[in-house]
C-alpha positions as CSV (number, residue, x, y, z in Angstrom):
1,X,-63.3,-42.1,-19.6
2,X,-60.1,-44.1,-19.5
3,X,-57.4,-43.8,-22.2
4,X,-57.3,-46.4,-24.5
5,X,-53.7,-47.8,-24.5
6,X,-52.1,-49.9,-27.0
7,X,-51.6,-53.8,-26.3
8,X,-47.9,-53.8,-26.1
9,X,-46.7,-56.9,-24.3
10,X,-43.5,-57.0,-22.6
11,X,-41.1,-58.7,-24.8
12,X,-40.8,-62.3,-24.0
13,X,-37.0,-62.4,-24.7
14,X,-36.6,-59.9,-21.8
15,X,-34.7,-61.4,-18.8
16,X,-36.3,-61.5,-15.5
17,X,-34.0,-58.9,-14.2
18,X,-35.0,-56.4,-17.0
19,X,-38.6,-56.8,-16.0
20,X,-38.0,-56.5,-12.3
21,X,-35.9,-53.3,-13.1
22,X,-39.0,-51.7,-14.7
23,X,-41.0,-52.5,-11.5
24,X,-38.3,-51.0,-9.4
25,X,-38.2,-47.7,-11.5
26,X,-41.8,-47.3,-11.1
27,X,-41.5,-48.0,-7.3
28,X,-38.6,-45.5,-7.1
29,X,-40.7,-42.9,-8.8
30,X,-43.5,-43.6,-6.5
31,X,-41.4,-43.0,-3.6
32,X,-39.8,-39.7,-4.9
33,X,-43.3,-38.4,-5.5
34,X,-44.4,-39.4,-2.1
35,X,-41.6,-37.4,-0.7
36,X,-42.3,-34.3,-2.5
37,X,-46.1,-34.5,-1.8
38,X,-45.2,-35.0,1.8
39,X,-43.3,-31.8,2.0
40,X,-46.0,-29.9,-0.1
41,X,-48.8,-31.3,2.3
42,X,-47.0,-30.0,5.3
43,X,-46.4,-26.5,3.8
44,X,-47.8,-23.4,5.4
45,X,-48.8,-21.9,2.0
46,X,-52.3,-22.9,1.4
47,X,-51.9,-22.9,-2.3
48,X,-49.1,-25.4,-2.1
49,X,-51.2,-27.7,0.0
50,X,-54.1,-27.5,-2.5
51,X,-51.6,-28.2,-5.3
52,X,-50.3,-31.3,-3.5
53,X,-53.9,-32.5,-2.7
54,X,-54.9,-32.0,-6.4
55,X,-51.8,-33.8,-7.7
56,X,-52.6,-36.8,-5.2
57,X,-56.2,-37.1,-6.4
58,X,-55.2,-37.0,-10.1
59,X,-52.7,-39.7,-9.5
60,X,-55.4,-41.9,-7.6
61,X,-57.8,-41.4,-10.7
62,X,-55.2,-42.5,-13.1
63,X,-54.3,-45.6,-10.9
64,X,-58.0,-46.4,-10.7
65,X,-58.4,-46.0,-14.4
66,X,-55.5,-48.3,-15.0
67,X,-56.7,-50.8,-12.6
68,X,-60.1,-50.8,-14.2
69,X,-58.5,-51.1,-17.7
70,X,-56.7,-54.3,-16.6
71,X,-59.9,-55.7,-15.2
72,X,-61.8,-54.8,-18.2
73,X,-59.4,-56.5,-20.5
74,X,-59.6,-59.5,-18.5
75,X,-63.4,-59.7,-18.8
76,X,-63.2,-58.9,-22.5
77,X,-61.3,-62.0,-23.1
78,X,-64.1,-64.2,-21.6
79,X,-66.8,-65.0,-24.2
80,X,-70.2,-63.1,-23.2
81,X,-71.9,-66.5,-22.6
82,X,-69.5,-67.6,-20.1
83,X,-69.5,-64.3,-18.1
84,X,-71.5,-64.2,-14.9
85,X,-74.5,-62.1,-14.9
86,X,-75.1,-59.1,-12.9
87,X,-77.2,-59.5,-9.7
88,X,-80.3,-57.2,-9.5
89,X,-78.6,-54.6,-7.3
90,X,-75.8,-54.1,-9.7
91,X,-78.2,-54.1,-12.6
92,X,-80.0,-51.1,-11.0
93,X,-76.6,-49.4,-10.2
94,X,-75.7,-49.6,-13.9
95,X,-79.0,-48.2,-14.9
96,X,-78.5,-45.2,-12.5
97,X,-75.1,-44.7,-13.7
98,X,-76.3,-44.7,-17.4
99,X,-78.8,-42.0,-16.3
100,X,-76.3,-40.0,-14.3
101,X,-73.8,-39.9,-17.1
102,X,-76.3,-39.4,-19.8
103,X,-74.9,-42.5,-21.7
104,X,-76.3,-44.1,-24.7
105,X,-77.5,-47.9,-24.6
106,X,-74.7,-48.7,-26.9
107,X,-72.0,-46.9,-24.8
108,X,-73.4,-48.5,-21.7
109,X,-73.1,-51.9,-23.2
110,X,-69.5,-51.3,-24.3
111,X,-68.5,-50.0,-20.8
112,X,-70.0,-53.0,-19.0
113,X,-69.3,-55.6,-21.7
114,X,-73.1,-56.3,-22.1
115,X,-74.7,-57.6,-25.3
116,X,-77.5,-55.4,-26.9
117,X,-80.7,-57.5,-27.6
118,X,-82.4,-54.9,-29.5
119,X,-80.6,-51.8,-31.2
120,X,-80.8,-49.0,-28.9
121,X,-81.6,-50.9,-25.7
122,X,-79.9,-52.4,-23.0
123,X,-81.9,-55.1,-21.4
124,X,-81.3,-55.1,-17.7
125,X,-84.4,-56.5,-15.8
126,X,-84.1,-55.1,-12.3
127,X,-86.8,-57.4,-10.8
128,X,-87.4,-60.9,-11.8
129,X,-91.1,-61.5,-11.7
130,X,-92.1,-65.0,-10.6
131,X,-95.6,-66.5,-11.7
132,X,-97.7,-68.1,-8.9
133,X,-97.8,-71.9,-9.5
């Protein structure tokens, strides 16, 4: 589950060079970690290689969580009536994920920004049935 971070915007009074300095600092930290991981990945000691791979995977998960948090925050600003609906394949994937993670209906609705129609039930019709004319 992604970590909920406080919504602290960058101060509007910051000059553009201060904002770009923050981005450059993050970029420099990424470069330093890449050099250290490269050394570890090429080590002859298996334990060091495993630690480097573990660290790389943890960083990837953290970056994906941050990406997901940003996208989720963007969707949350759109009213539920104006959001696009999930196509049937994605509805099925949501229900499969709900079952695999043992999520409640309320938790699933919260994670996917759905509106609960009935208490305790997420309404995601998988197949639209059309009546013969």
